[in-house]
N, C-alpha and C positions, 0 to 999 in steps of 0.2 A: 592509366587506361585512356583517359581523354586528354588531348593536348591541343590547345588553340593558340595560334600565333598571328598577331597583326590583323584581327578580324575587323572589317569595316563595312558599313552599310549606310547608304544615304538615300533618303526620300526627298521629294521636292520641298525644299526649305528646312529640312530637318536632317541632322547628322545623327542617326540612331546609334551607331557604333563607330567608335574612333580608335582604331588599331588596338583592340582589346586582346590581352593575353589571359589565358585561363586554363587551369589544369585540375583534373580530378583523378585521384588514385583509386585502384581497385580496393574494395573493402573500406571505402570512406564515404561518409555523408558530408557533402560540401554544400553549405548554405550560400545562396545567391540572393543578395538583398539590395535595395535601392528605392529611391522614390519612384512613383509613377513616371514613366518617361525616361527612366535611367537607361533603358536598353535591355532589360531582362527578357522581355517578351520577344524582341527581335532575335536575341541570341538563341532562345529556345526554338523559335520557328526555323532558324537556320539549322540547328541540330536535327530538327524533325523533318527537314527537307521541304518545308512549306515556302521558304524564302531563300534565295540564292544571294550570297554576300558579293560586294563589289570587289573585295580583295581579302587575302588572308588564307591560312591553312588550318584545316581541322583534321586531326588523326585520332582513330579509335583502335587501341590495342596495337599500335605501331603501323596501321595501314590507313591511308588517306580515306576519309569519309566521303562518299558520294554526296554531292551538294545539289539542292534544287529538285530532289525526288523523294517524296515521302516513302515510297515503296522500297527504294534502295537504302534509305536510312534505316528502315525497320529491318531489312534483311541483313544490314551491317551490325545490328545489335542495339539500336537506339529505340527506346519507348518513352513516350510522353504521357503522363498521367495528368490530364487537365482538370481544373476545378469543375467544368461542365463536361460530364462524361461523354465519350463518343460511342456509347453502346447503342444497339438497336433494341428498343424496349420490347418490341413484339416478338423477339427471339429468345430462346432459352439461354441460360448461363453458358452451357456447353457450346451452343452454336455461336455465341458472341466470342467465347474464348478462341475458337478455331476459325473465326470469320476470315476469309481470304487464304486459309490453309486447311480447308476441310479434308477430312480423311474419307476416301472413297474406295469402293471395290466394284469393278465392272461398270464404272460410271455411276454408281449409286452411292449415296451417302451412308456411311457406317455410323448410324446414330448411337448405337450401344458403345462402340469403341470410343467415340468422342466423349460420351458421357462418362465412361470409366476413366479416360485420361484426364478429363476436366475435374472429376472428383479427386484424383490423386494430386493434381497441382493445387487445388483449393485446400485440401488437407495439409499440404505442405505449408500453407499460410495459416493454418489453424482455423480455417473456415469450413463450417459443416453445412453450408447451403446445398440445396438440392440442384444438381447440375441441369436437371430437366425443367426447373422453375423458370417462368418467364421473367425477364429482367425487371419489367415494369411492376412486378409484384414484390420485389426485394427492397429492403431498406437502403438508405443512402450509403451506409457504411459497408454493406454486403456488395452493393454495386461497385464500390471502389475496390474491394477485394477481387471481384471479377475482372476489373480493368488490370489489376496487377497480375492476376493469374494469366490473362491473355498475353501480357508482356513476357512472362516466364515461359509460356508455351512457345513463343517465338524466339527463345533463347537470347533474350536481351542481355547485354552486357552493361549498358548505361540506362538507368532509370531516372527520369526527370519528373519530379513532383511539383506542379505549378499551383500554388495556393490550395493544397489539398484539404485544409481543415475548415474552410469557410462555412460549410454546411453540415459539419459533423457534431454529434453530441460529445460530451466529454468522455463517455465510455467508448464511442467509436474512435475518438482521437487517440485514446490510450491504446486501443487495439491497432491502429495504424502505426503508431510509434513502435510498438512491439514487432510488428511485420517488418518495418524498415530496419530495425536492428537485426532481425534475422537475415534479411537480405544482405546487409553489410557484412555480417559474419560469414556469409556464403561467398563473399568476394566480389559482389556486384559494386559498381561505382554508381553513386547516387547524388544527384543535384536536387536540393530542397529549397524552394522559393516560398517565402511567406512574409507578410507584413507584420506578423505577430512575433515580435522579437523574443519573447519568452520561449517560444518553440525552438528558436535557433539555439538558445543556451541549453535547452533540455535535450537536444538531439544531435546537433551537428559536431563534427570534428574540427573543421575549418570553415571560415566564412570569407567570401569575397564581396566587396562593395563596388557597385557601379554608380556613377553619377554623371548625368548629361552624356551618356554614351561612352564614358571613359572608365578605365580601371583605376579605382582609387586606392584600394588596399586589399591584401589577403593576409590573414592571420589565423593562428589556432584559436578556437573559441575560448579556451581556458585563459588566454592572455588578454582578452578584451572584455570591457563592460558595456552596458547599455548606453552610457553617455558617449563613450568613444564611437560606437557604432552610428549613433545618431549624427555625431559631428562629421564623420566620413560621409553619411548619406546626404545631409542637407548642407554641408559646407560651412556650418556655424554651429555654436552652442544653442540649443533650445533652453533659453533662461528658465522657462517653466513649461513643462509638458502639459500641465493643467493650469490655466490661468487662475488667479485667485478669485473666489466668489466674494462678492460684496455682502451677501446675506440676503435672505428672503424677507419680504416685508408686507406686501399689500393684503387686501381683502381676499376672501376665497372667490376664485373664478370658477373652478370645476368642483362640483360636489357629487360624489358617486356613493349611492346607498344600495347595497344588496343587489347590484346589477348582475344579470346572468344572460347568457345567450347559449342555451343548451343546444347541442352537446358540446360546444366549443369551450365554454367556461361556465362556472356554477355560482360563484358569488364574489363580488368585489366591492369593497367599501374603503374609500379614501378621498382626500381633498388635494387640490393644487391651488396655491395662492398666486396672485399677479406678482410678477418678478421673481418667481421661484422656479427652480429646476428640480423636479421630483423624479427619481429613478424607479424603474420597475424591473425587479430582478426575479430570477427563477430559473430552474432547469428547463431544457428544451422539452416542450409539451406541457408546460405548466399553465399555458393559456395567455401568455403575455401579448403575443401578437393579436390573438383573437379579441382581447379586450381593447387594444388599440384600434382595431378595425371596427369594433362596435361603437366606440366614441367618435370615430371618423366617418361613420355612415356606410361602412363596408359590410357590416353584419347587423341584422335587426335584433335587438335585445328581446328576450322572452319574458323577463320579469325585472323588478327593481327600478330604480330611477337614476338618471344622470341629469344634472342641472348645470347650465352655463349662465352665469350671472343671473341666478334664480329663474331661469327659463328652462322648461323641459327640452332635452336633446332628443327630439323625436324626428329622425331623419330617414327619408325615403332612399337616400343614396349619398354618395360622396359630394355630389354638387349641392345637395341641401346643406350638408355639413359645412362646406366652404362658404356658402351664402350666409350661414349663421356665425361665421368666424372661427371655424375649426379647420386646421390644416393638418393633413396626415402625410408623412414622408415614409414611403414604403421601404421595407428591408430588401426588396427585390429590385434593385436599381435598374438592371438591364431588362428584366422581364416585364416590370410594371411601372417603371419610372420614366426613363427617357423614351422618346420616340426617335429611334436611332437614325432613321433616314431623313429626319427634318434637321433644319439648322439650329444652332444655339439660340438664335433670336425667336424662332418659331417654338422651340421647346419652353423657353422662359415665359412667353406671352400667351401660350394657347389656352390657359385657364382664365384669361382676363380679357378675351377678344372684344366683348361688348364696350369696354372702355376706349377702344380705339376706332369706333365707328364715327363716321361723319356723313350725315344725310343718308344713313342706311348702308353705307359702304365702308369697307375696311380702309382706314387712313394709314397707309404703309409707313409714312413718316413718323406718325405718333408711335406706332408699334415699335419701329426700329429705335426711336429715341428712348422708349421705356426699356427696351432690352439692353441697350448700351449703358444706360444709367444703372441698371440692376447689375450688369457685369462689373461695373466699377465698384459699386457698393459691396458686392460679395466676393470681389477679387477673383472672378472667373477668368482664368488665363486662356485666351484664344486669339489667334492671329487676326480673326474677323468674326463678327457675330453671324455671318453667313456661312461659316464652316460647319459641316455635319457634326452633330454633337457626339457621335460615335467615335470621332477622332480625338476627342479630349481624353485626358487621364480620368481615372475614376474619381479622384478628389475634386477635379473641376466639374465633372458631370454632377457630382453631389452638391456642389455649391450652386450649380444652375438650377437644380431642383429645389433647393431652398429659396433661391431667388424667385422662382415661379410661384411658390406658395405665398411669399411675402409681398407679391403685387397686390394681393387682396388684404383688406383690413381684418387681421386675425386677432382673436382673443386667447386661443389655445392652440399650441403647436405640438403635435405628437410626432416624435422622431423614433422610428423603429430601426435599430442597429444603424445609427447615422454614420459610423466610421468603418463599417464593414468593407474590407477589400481596398482600403486606401492607405497611403503610406504615412509615416509619422509626421512629416511636414504638413501634409494635407489635413491630418487629424487635428493638429494644433490650430489650423485655420478654422475648422468647423467648431472647435471648442471656443475659439475667440468669438465667432459669430453667435453661438449659443448664448455666451455671456452678455453680448451686446443686446441681443433680443430680449433676454430677461431683464436686463437693466432698463430697457424701454418700457417695461410693464407687462410683457408677455408672459403668460403661464406656459411652462414647458414641461412636457411629460416625455421622459427619455427611456426607451426600452433598449437594453443592452445585455449581451452575454459576457461582456468583458467587465469583470468586477473592478479592476483598477480605474477604469474610466467612470464607472458609477461613483466610486468613492472619491475620485478627483473632481467630479463636476457637479454632484447633486447636493441639494440642501437637505433632502430626506430621501430614504430608499424604502419603497413598499416591495415586500417579497410575496411571490405567489408560489403556491404548491398544489398540484393536481386540480387546477381550475379555480382556486380560491385564493384570496389575499389572506396571509396568515400572520403578518407582522409588519411593523414599520420601525426603521431605525433612523434617528437623527444623525446629521453629519458627524458630530463629535463622538458618537457612540458606535458608529458603523465600522465593522472590519470585515475582511473577507471571510474569516472563520465564522462570525456571527451570521452573516448573510447565508452561508452554505448550511449552517446549523438549521435555520428556519426553512430553507429551500428543501432540506432532506427530512424534515419531520421533528426537529428539536424545538426548543423554546427560546434559544438565543439569550438565555438568562446570564 
């Protein structure tokens, strides 16, 4: 169905794609993987018409694909399902599905006809959403179904899913997989991009690996394992995906007793010691992020106590928390973390500007020196600290945000989904940094939806369910099954 030959694209100082060959058959789910910066996004943008390549040929169903025009690409049968949806939230599901190809009669919109047609295509996907409902009122999983329905309404032949699982619950992810398998059975060609390798093995027929803009390998998924994929992606063996923990040791730094911030969460009781990494597990909606925000000054508790070094954590906001030694790394890196139009140096130092004042003025040399030192310490890869942070890979953006927090003297570091949307190599870097910070005596609270990384990184795992902490598992006794048992109402006995 899709055939790419010799595709190349160069940006100033970066060869994003270097003579890449790639094929996807009709009725196939073909996974595309690689580290951040490997060239996946550039290839997708070319397929979607947003970027024009420097050289190479792209054919869909035997016909040359028009390049450099999103409208032409869509008309040719290419649909991209991005992680951040391209829906108009104020319009209905039906209006979004037929946006750009509205059905009219005598110059007037045929609302009922579009709703009936939208209902038919949604039912084809097993989705019973009301076509007349405004998109902003729908859940994330249903919005994704609307995106897919729009692609089908445009007679898409090639569907590209770009990190589709990042914001989905487990139930929504299962529904997405079922939908993709239905589309595969119907003969569509599907490209699936994800940093979560377990999804590749659960869903894909073949996998292609890109590294540094080059095609490294293509193989049937059944013939490769996780270690082989990682070797192709990073160019080396990751000796240990999760670095060994030296063990927890110090005195209690954080003491939480009966803490609540209604209606966000209802009761939390646990401790975190200095030098310890404690995980916070639970299903989506269990209250993990809200608890992290309450400890980090983002939500005001309504009852209970939280003590840091025996002092009450009564914060008026995140700045008060930071002044008290509590750093919170948001799960929403793009929306609430980086300041995308500022430089790497400005992003790293913005929370510590008073330290770089001289006679009441900002001493640019001091600020730049601090940013440069932080980039070296946290291995932030950037050609220059003056480069806009939006141009860095997700992993390097994440390390820059960690560097920002660690310019302040912290006692407690709260990490909310610290490896979301970053590749396996960058994950290993973040894990290394976490271990180093804990070894230096920092208390670390790690919120994560990925059970393997909780098991691999944490000394203890606290489980939440329906807004309450319901159990705690030490490292040696924790398993995925016991965590899920607690998270879903069991006893983990």
